[in-house]
C-alpha positions as CSV (number, residue, x, y, z in Angstrom):
1,M,0.2,0.1,0.1
2,K,2.8,2.6,0.6
3,K,4.2,1.6,-2.8
4,V,0.7,2.3,-4.1
5,S,0.3,5.8,-2.4
6,Q,3.8,6.9,-3.0
7,T,3.0,6.4,-6.9
8,L,-0.3,8.4,-6.5
9,L,0.9,10.9,-4.8
10,I,3.9,11.7,-7.2
11,L,1.3,11.1,-10.2
12,L,-1.0,13.6,-8.6
13,K,2.1,16.3,-8.1
14,A,2.9,15.9,-11.8
15,I,-0.4,16.6,-12.9
16,G,-0.9,19.4,-10.9
17,W,1.6,21.4,-11.6
18,Y,1.0,20.3,-15.5
19,F,-2.7,21.9,-15.2
20,V,-1.6,24.7,-12.8
21,T,1.3,25.9,-14.9
22,T,-1.0,25.9,-18.0
23,M,-3.5,28.1,-16.4
24,L,-1.2,30.2,-15.3
25,A,0.2,30.8,-18.8
26,M,-3.0,30.1,-20.7
27,I,-5.4,32.8,-18.6
28,P,-3.0,36.1,-18.8
29,I,-2.1,35.6,-22.5
30,T,-5.9,34.6,-23.3
31,V,-7.0,38.1,-21.5
32,I,-4.3,40.4,-23.2
33,F,-5.4,38.8,-26.8
34,M,-8.9,39.4,-26.3
35,T,-8.4,42.8,-25.0
36,I,-6.2,43.9,-27.6
37,N,-8.3,42.3,-30.1
38,N,-11.4,43.9,-28.9
39,G,-13.2,40.4,-27.7
40,N,-12.5,38.8,-31.6
41,M,-12.1,34.8,-30.4
42,A,-10.4,34.4,-33.8
43,A,-7.6,35.9,-32.2
44,L,-7.0,32.7,-30.5
45,Q,-6.6,31.1,-33.2
46,S,-3.4,32.7,-34.6
47,D,0.0,31.6,-34.8
48,T,1.1,34.2,-32.5
49,Y,-1.4,33.1,-29.7
50,T,-0.1,29.4,-30.0
51,L,3.8,30.8,-30.2
52,C,3.1,32.7,-26.8
53,S,1.1,29.8,-25.2
54,L,4.0,27.5,-25.9
55,L,6.8,29.3,-24.9
56,A,4.7,30.6,-21.6
57,T,3.8,27.1,-20.6
58,G,7.0,25.7,-21.3
59,V,9.1,28.2,-19.3
60,L,6.4,27.6,-16.2
61,I,7.1,23.8,-16.2
62,L,10.9,24.2,-16.3
63,V,10.9,26.1,-13.2
64,L,10.4,22.6,-11.7
65,Y,13.7,21.9,-12.9
66,F,15.4,24.8,-11.0
67,F,13.0,23.6,-7.7
68,Y,14.6,20.3,-7.7
69,R,17.8,21.0,-8.9
70,K,19.4,21.7,-5.3
71,R,16.4,19.4,-3.0
72,Q,17.5,16.2,-5.5
73,P,20.5,17.2,-7.6
74,G,20.6,13.4,-9.6
75,L,16.7,13.5,-10.5
76,I,16.5,16.0,-13.0
77,A,19.7,16.0,-14.1
78,F,21.5,17.7,-17.5
79,E,24.8,15.9,-18.0
80,P,27.3,18.3,-19.6
81,Q,29.0,15.4,-21.4
82,N,28.6,15.1,-25.4
83,M,25.3,17.4,-24.6
84,I,25.1,18.6,-27.9
85,S,26.1,15.2,-29.2
86,K,23.1,13.7,-27.6
87,Y,20.8,16.6,-28.3
88,G,21.4,16.7,-32.3
89,H,21.1,12.7,-32.5
90,G,17.8,13.3,-30.3
91,L,16.5,16.1,-32.9
92,L,17.7,14.1,-36.0
93,M,15.8,11.0,-34.3
94,G,12.5,13.3,-34.1
95,F,12.8,14.7,-37.6
96,C,13.4,11.1,-39.3
97,L,10.6,9.3,-37.1
98,M,7.9,12.2,-38.2
99,L,9.0,12.2,-41.8
100,V,8.5,8.3,-42.2
101,V,5.2,8.8,-40.6
102,W,4.4,11.2,-42.7
103,L,5.4,9.9,-46.0
104,L,3.4,6.9,-44.8
105,A,0.3,8.7,-44.7
106,L,0.9,10.5,-48.4
107,G,1.6,7.0,-49.9
108,L,-1.4,5.6,-48.7
109,G,-3.5,8.4,-50.0
110,G,-4.5,9.4,-46.2
111,M,-3.3,13.1,-47.2
112,T,-2.3,15.5,-49.8
113,T,0.4,18.2,-49.2
114,Q,1.9,21.2,-51.3
115,L,4.7,23.7,-51.0
116,H,3.0,26.5,-48.5
117,V,5.8,28.7,-47.1
118,Q,5.7,32.0,-47.4
119,F,8.9,34.3,-46.8
120,S,7.4,37.0,-45.0
121,R,6.2,34.5,-42.6
122,V,10.1,32.4,-42.1
123,W,10.6,34.5,-39.1
124,L,7.7,32.7,-37.0
125,I,8.9,29.5,-38.5
126,I,12.3,30.3,-36.9
127,L,10.4,31.3,-33.4
128,F,7.9,28.2,-33.6
129,F,11.6,26.4,-33.7
130,F,12.8,27.4,-30.6
131,A,9.7,27.5,-29.0
132,F,9.1,23.9,-29.3
133,L,12.9,23.3,-28.1
134,I,11.5,24.8,-25.1
135,Q,7.9,22.9,-24.5
136,G,8.9,19.9,-25.9
137,M,12.0,19.7,-23.0
138,S,9.3,21.1,-20.3
139,E,7.6,18.2,-21.0
140,E,10.5,15.6,-21.1
141,V,11.8,17.4,-17.8
142,L,8.3,17.0,-15.5
143,I,7.6,13.5,-17.7
144,R,10.8,11.4,-17.7
145,G,13.0,13.4,-15.3
146,Y,10.7,14.1,-12.5
147,V,7.9,11.4,-12.8
148,L,9.9,8.8,-14.4
149,G,12.9,9.6,-11.6
150,Q,10.8,9.6,-8.8
151,L,9.2,6.4,-9.5
152,G,12.1,4.6,-10.4
153,Q,13.4,5.1,-6.5
154,F,10.9,2.1,-5.9
155,L,9.3,0.9,-8.8
156,S,10.5,-1.7,-11.5
157,P,11.7,0.6,-14.6
158,I,9.0,-1.5,-16.7
159,W,6.5,-0.5,-14.1
160,S,7.9,3.7,-14.0
161,I,8.0,3.9,-17.6
162,V,4.3,2.5,-18.1
163,L,3.2,4.7,-15.2
164,S,4.8,7.7,-16.6
165,A,3.7,6.9,-20.3
166,S,-0.4,6.8,-19.1
167,L,0.4,10.3,-17.2
168,F,2.2,11.9,-20.5
169,A,-1.3,10.2,-22.6
170,I,-3.6,12.0,-19.8
171,M,-2.0,15.2,-19.9
172,H,-2.9,15.3,-23.8
173,A,-6.3,13.4,-23.4
174,M,-8.3,17.0,-23.5
175,N,-6.6,18.5,-26.8
176,P,-8.6,19.1,-29.7
177,G,-9.9,16.4,-32.0
178,V,-8.4,13.7,-29.6
179,M,-9.5,10.2,-30.6
180,W,-8.4,6.8,-28.6
181,V,-5.9,6.1,-31.5
182,A,-4.3,9.3,-30.5
183,I,-4.2,8.3,-26.9
184,L,-3.0,4.9,-27.8
185,N,-0.2,6.6,-30.1
186,I,0.9,9.0,-27.4
187,L,1.2,6.1,-24.8
188,L,3.4,4.8,-27.5
189,F,5.1,7.4,-27.5
190,G,5.8,8.1,-23.9
191,I,7.0,4.6,-23.7
192,L,9.5,4.8,-26.4
193,M,10.7,8.2,-24.6
194,G,11.0,6.7,-21.3
195,M,13.0,3.6,-22.6
196,I,15.5,6.0,-24.4
197,K,15.7,7.8,-20.8
198,H,16.1,4.8,-18.6
199,F,18.8,3.0,-21.2
200,S,20.7,6.7,-22.1
201,R,20.2,8.3,-18.6
202,S,20.0,11.7,-20.4
203,L,17.3,13.9,-21.2
204,W,19.2,15.6,-23.6
205,Y,18.1,12.5,-26.1
206,V,14.5,12.7,-25.3
207,G,14.3,16.5,-25.2
208,G,15.5,17.3,-28.7
209,L,13.4,14.0,-30.2
210,H,10.5,15.5,-28.6
211,S,11.0,19.0,-29.7
212,M,11.5,18.3,-33.6
213,W,8.6,15.3,-33.5
214,N,6.5,18.5,-32.6
215,F,8.0,21.0,-34.8
216,T,8.7,18.5,-37.9
217,Q,4.8,18.1,-37.6
218,G,3.5,21.8,-37.3
219,N,5.9,23.7,-38.9
220,L,7.7,21.8,-41.6
221,L,5.0,18.9,-42.8
222,G,1.8,21.5,-42.1
223,V,-0.1,18.8,-39.8
224,Q,-2.1,19.5,-36.8
225,V,0.4,19.1,-33.6
226,S,-1.8,16.9,-31.2
227,G,-4.9,18.7,-32.7
228,L,-3.2,22.3,-32.2
229,T,-3.1,24.0,-36.1
230,T,-0.5,26.4,-37.2
231,K,-0.3,28.3,-40.2
232,A,3.4,29.2,-40.4
233,S,5.0,26.2,-42.0
234,V,7.1,25.1,-45.2
235,F,4.4,22.5,-46.6
236,Q,0.8,22.4,-45.9
237,S,-0.8,18.9,-46.2
238,Q,-4.6,18.0,-45.7
239,A,-6.2,15.1,-44.3
240,I,-8.7,13.2,-47.2
241,A,-11.8,13.1,-46.4
242,G,-12.7,9.0,-45.0
243,H,-9.1,7.9,-44.3
244,D,-9.1,9.1,-41.0
245,W,-7.0,5.9,-39.8
246,V,-4.4,6.8,-42.2
247,S,-4.4,10.9,-41.6
248,G,-5.6,11.5,-38.0
249,S,-8.3,13.5,-39.3
250,Q,-8.5,16.7,-36.9
251,F,-6.1,15.4,-34.1
252,G,-3.4,15.1,-36.9
253,L,-0.7,12.5,-37.9
254,E,-0.6,11.5,-34.2
255,A,-3.8,9.5,-34.4
256,S,-3.0,8.0,-37.7
257,V,-2.4,4.1,-37.8
258,T,0.8,4.9,-39.3
259,T,2.2,6.7,-36.2
260,T,1.5,3.2,-34.7
261,L,3.5,1.1,-36.7
262,V,6.3,3.3,-36.6
263,L,6.0,3.8,-33.1
264,A,5.6,0.0,-32.0
265,A,8.7,-0.3,-34.5
266,M,10.7,1.9,-32.6
267,I,9.9,0.4,-29.4
268,G,11.1,-2.8,-30.8
269,I,14.2,-1.5,-32.4
270,V,15.3,0.2,-29.1
271,Y,14.6,-2.8,-26.9
272,W,16.5,-4.8,-29.1
273,R,19.7,-2.6,-29.6
274,A,19.8,-1.7,-25.8
275,E,19.6,-5.5,-24.5
276,Q,22.4,-6.3,-26.8
277,K,24.5,-3.7,-25.5
278,Q,23.6,-4.1,-21.9
279,P,21.2,-7.6,-21.4
280,G,18.7,-7.3,-18.8
281,W,18.6,-3.2,-18.9
282,L,14.8,-3.4,-18.1
283,K,15.5,-5.1,-15.2
284,T,18.5,-2.6,-13.8
285,H,17.7,0.4,-11.6
286,H,20.0,3.4,-12.4
């Protein structure tokens, strides 16, 4: 019972921190945008509003890192060794994984795409890149840093990974256009991130991967990011009616079966490669 109560307390703390910081960021930003635009609700659909929301929410969650940095130095650690290489590998992996998902969706006839970049909006794409760097890493600090780190002190690595991934899925359950396939895929994404974090012992890999996964979807390929839409993108991709299982409909490719297949394959590959290098790694506490 002690482990159950400890687990629930950690999960409740994390989800409470997430929703409180989200509200602290969103309420003032929403009020400001509505005031500036004379109550026009369309302002809340603008890229500028989305950009400000990503930055503010990400920064507030990162406060968690500074809070625990002195209290539990090893809990949310950013190791300096090879950090540029690790972060770069994570960025590259996130780009490649989403590109494969997108190409599969196009090949299966679930989407159409066209070149969409407008040079007057390139600056906005660049800002989104840095915003997603902050937003992606902030969620990794919370889930794969704090939650996975705390659970790993008294639960097995498998249980720690699954429970932290489940919380990650719950955090996205209220996003626009969410479907059961989307929740499944976000769960699989969380399991993949947890496995990589547990094996590598590094937040750099998962932070880079998560950030580039989101940026590639939204601002390179022009796909909804967990139900959120941006107009500032290099390509603009549209779902074809009747092919929701491929396109993910209004939620985006994260609700696509192609994403399910790619993530399941990656989980298998990561497990196999890690098992070769360190047999029994999922039974070992770090």
